C-alpha positions as CSV (number, residue, x, y, z in Angstrom):
1,M,-34.5,49.7,219.2
2,I,-34.3,53.4,219.3
3,D,-31.2,55.0,218.5
4,L,-31.2,57.8,221.4
5,N,-28.2,59.9,219.9
6,R,-29.9,60.0,216.2
7,L,-33.3,61.7,218.1
8,I,-31.1,64.2,219.8
9,L,-29.0,64.9,217.0
10,I,-31.8,65.2,214.2
11,Y,-35.3,65.2,215.5
12,F,-35.3,66.7,218.7
13,P,-33.9,69.7,217.7
14,R,-36.4,70.2,214.7
15,I,-39.4,69.8,217.3
16,A,-37.7,72.0,219.7
17,L,-37.6,75.0,216.9
18,V,-41.1,74.1,215.8
19,L,-42.2,74.6,219.4
20,F,-40.0,77.5,219.7
21,I,-41.6,79.4,217.0
22,L,-45.3,78.5,217.5
23,L,-45.5,79.3,221.2
24,I,-43.4,82.6,220.6
25,S,-45.6,83.5,218.1
26,I,-48.6,83.1,220.1
27,A,-47.1,84.8,222.9
28,M,-46.6,87.9,220.6
29,I,-50.1,87.5,219.6
30,I,-51.6,87.9,223.0
31,Y,-48.6,90.2,224.5
32,P,-51.0,92.9,226.0
33,G,-48.8,95.9,225.1
34,G,-46.1,98.9,225.7
35,T,-42.2,99.1,224.6
36,Y,-39.6,100.2,226.6
37,R,-40.0,103.8,224.9
38,D,-43.8,103.8,224.7
39,L,-45.9,102.7,227.5
40,S,-49.2,103.1,225.8
41,T,-48.9,101.1,222.6
42,E,-51.3,98.1,222.1
43,G,-50.2,94.6,221.5
44,Y,-46.7,93.5,220.3
45,I,-44.7,95.5,217.6
46,F,-42.4,93.4,216.0
47,S,-39.8,96.1,215.3
48,Q,-40.1,97.7,218.9
49,N,-40.5,94.8,221.3
50,F,-37.7,92.4,222.4
51,L,-38.4,89.0,222.9
52,S,-37.7,89.1,226.6
53,D,-40.8,91.8,226.7
54,L,-43.0,88.7,226.4
55,G,-41.3,87.1,229.3
56,R,-42.3,89.8,231.7
57,W,-44.8,89.1,234.4
58,S,-46.3,92.6,233.5
59,S,-46.1,94.2,230.2
60,W,-44.8,97.5,229.5
61,N,-48.5,98.8,229.8
62,Q,-48.9,97.6,233.1
63,G,-51.2,94.8,231.1
64,Q,-51.8,91.0,232.8
65,N,-49.0,89.2,230.7
66,F,-49.2,85.7,232.8
67,Y,-49.8,83.5,229.5
68,S,-47.2,85.4,227.2
69,S,-44.6,85.3,230.0
70,L,-45.7,81.5,230.7
71,L,-45.2,80.5,226.7
72,F,-42.2,82.6,226.3
73,S,-40.4,80.7,229.7
74,F,-41.7,77.2,228.2
75,S,-40.2,77.7,224.8
76,F,-36.8,78.8,226.1
77,M,-36.9,76.0,228.5
78,I,-37.2,73.6,225.9
79,V,-34.3,75.3,223.7
80,G,-32.2,75.3,226.3
81,L,-32.9,71.6,227.4
82,V,-32.8,70.1,224.3
83,F,-29.5,72.1,222.6
84,S,-27.6,71.3,225.9
85,A,-28.3,67.3,225.0
86,F,-27.5,68.4,221.8
87,F,-24.0,69.5,222.3
88,W,-23.7,66.7,224.8
89,T,-24.3,64.2,222.4
90,L,-22.8,65.9,219.2
91,P,-19.2,64.8,219.7
92,S,-20.0,61.2,219.2
93,I,-20.3,61.7,215.4
94,F,-16.6,62.6,215.1
95,N,-15.1,60.2,217.8
96,E,-13.3,58.4,215.1
97,E,-11.2,61.5,214.0
98,D,-8.4,63.4,215.1
99,F,-9.5,66.5,216.3
100,Y,-12.4,64.9,218.7
101,F,-10.9,67.1,221.6
102,L,-12.1,70.3,219.6
103,T,-15.5,69.1,219.9
104,K,-15.2,68.7,223.4
105,I,-14.2,72.5,223.6
106,G,-17.4,73.3,221.1
107,S,-19.7,71.1,223.0
108,S,-18.9,72.6,226.5
109,A,-19.3,76.0,225.4
110,G,-22.9,74.9,223.6
111,I,-23.6,73.2,227.0
112,I,-23.1,76.3,229.0
113,S,-25.0,78.2,226.5
114,G,-28.2,75.7,226.8
115,V,-27.9,76.1,230.6
116,L,-27.8,80.1,230.3
117,I,-30.9,80.0,227.8
118,I,-32.6,78.1,230.7
119,G,-31.6,81.0,232.9
120,V,-33.2,83.7,230.3
121,A,-36.4,81.7,230.7
122,L,-36.4,81.6,234.7
123,T,-35.4,85.2,235.1
124,P,-38.5,87.7,233.9
125,A,-36.5,91.2,232.9
126,D,-39.0,93.3,235.2
127,I,-38.5,91.1,238.2
128,A,-34.5,90.0,237.9
129,Y,-33.4,92.4,235.4
130,A,-29.9,92.1,236.3
131,S,-29.8,88.3,236.0
132,H,-31.8,88.4,232.9
133,I,-29.2,90.4,231.1
134,I,-26.4,88.1,232.6
135,F,-28.0,85.3,231.1
136,S,-29.1,86.8,228.1
137,T,-25.5,88.6,227.2
138,W,-23.2,85.4,227.8
139,F,-25.4,82.5,226.4
140,M,-24.7,84.3,222.8
141,R,-21.0,84.5,223.8
142,F,-20.8,80.9,224.9
143,F,-22.7,79.7,221.4
144,L,-20.0,82.2,219.4
145,I,-17.5,79.6,220.9
146,A,-19.3,76.5,220.0
147,A,-19.9,77.9,216.3
148,F,-16.5,78.6,215.9
149,C,-15.2,75.2,217.2
150,Y,-17.8,73.5,215.1
151,S,-16.5,75.2,212.1
152,L,-13.2,74.0,212.5
153,V,-14.6,70.5,213.0
154,F,-16.7,70.3,210.0
155,Y,-14.3,72.1,207.8
156,K,-11.3,69.2,208.9
157,S,-13.8,66.6,209.3
158,E,-14.1,63.9,206.4
159,I,-17.5,62.9,207.0
160,M,-19.1,66.5,207.1
161,E,-19.4,68.3,203.9
162,T,-17.6,71.7,203.7
163,K,-20.8,73.8,203.0
164,Y,-21.9,72.8,207.2
165,A,-18.4,74.4,207.8
166,L,-19.4,77.6,205.8
167,G,-22.6,77.5,207.4
168,Y,-21.5,77.7,211.0
169,A,-18.4,80.1,209.8
170,L,-21.1,82.3,208.7
171,F,-23.2,82.2,211.7
172,S,-20.2,82.9,214.1
173,I,-19.9,86.2,211.8
174,L,-23.3,87.2,212.8
175,I,-23.2,86.4,216.2
176,T,-20.0,88.5,216.5
177,S,-21.6,91.2,214.6
178,Y,-24.6,91.2,216.9
179,I,-22.5,91.2,219.9
180,L,-20.5,94.1,218.5
181,I,-23.9,96.0,218.2
182,L,-24.8,95.0,221.9
183,E,-21.8,96.6,223.1
184,F,-21.1,99.5,220.9
185,G,-24.4,100.1,219.0
186,P,-26.8,102.8,219.7
187,S,-28.3,102.6,223.3
188,V,-32.3,102.1,223.0
189,E,-32.4,105.2,225.5
190,E,-31.0,107.4,222.5
191,S,-34.3,107.3,220.1
192,L,-36.9,105.0,218.4
193,W,-34.3,104.4,215.7
194,A,-31.9,103.0,218.2
195,L,-34.7,100.9,219.9
196,R,-35.5,99.5,216.1
197,V,-31.8,98.8,215.5
198,Q,-31.5,96.7,218.8
199,V,-34.8,95.0,218.4
200,L,-34.7,93.8,214.8
201,S,-30.7,92.7,215.1
202,Q,-32.1,90.6,217.8
203,K,-34.6,88.9,215.7
204,L,-32.2,88.6,212.8
205,I,-29.8,86.6,214.9
206,C,-32.4,84.4,216.3
207,L,-33.8,83.7,212.7
208,T,-30.0,82.8,211.9
209,F,-29.6,80.3,215.1
210,I,-33.2,78.8,213.8
211,I,-31.7,78.1,210.1
212,S,-28.4,77.4,211.1
213,V,-29.5,74.7,213.7
214,A,-32.1,73.1,211.1
215,F,-29.4,73.4,208.5
216,Q,-26.8,71.5,210.8
217,T,-29.6,68.6,211.6
218,I,-29.7,68.0,207.9
219,G,-25.9,67.1,207.8
220,N,-26.2,65.4,210.7
221,K,-28.9,63.0,209.2
222,K,-26.3,62.7,206.2
223,V,-23.8,61.6,208.4
224,Y,-25.4,58.9,210.1
225,K,-26.5,57.5,206.6
226,I,-22.6,57.3,205.7
227,Q,-21.9,55.4,209.2
228,N,-24.3,53.0,208.9
229,K,-23.3,52.1,205.6
230,L,-19.6,51.5,206.8
């Protein structure tokens, strides 16, 4: 019999992350070119192009960007759907522990974050800029709430190892740092250096997100093994 919860908490997130990396990498390769500060550049520049540049209907240099945009949207929709299901299911691991209510708060924030990620996918920055900014800004804030809550859950849990709590706590700190950079860091309008700071910090938090989720699926798998022995 297929254990749907096991698939959602362990294997679907891993598949989603692999697909995300693959599709975004292809989108970068076929991106026509142009950046916020220089419309004449060719191709995707890792230190100067935001991920959302891939989702534009037309690239900054006015090139046709249909395929890159399609891959961007599809990859973000996969992540949003999978992680909404992930956070919906995650409390089931801890339903025998005293802090079950805390998992509900964290998962509610995680589900909202997943929905907002889908919003990012459906709002190209050159067509619906205001909506795109709202979705991309707030999904990080809600994910911070989810990460903080589950840091406490993992720390208090008798079935989840403490190292997973430390991993999520570190992730919470990095998300907070990224939000502070967004709010108080240098504006991309100021200089090329400021653009690079914003772009590379976005890439760093994206990489951290991938690592933290992959790390958590390992913890989830260990918990499943423990519960099946009981």
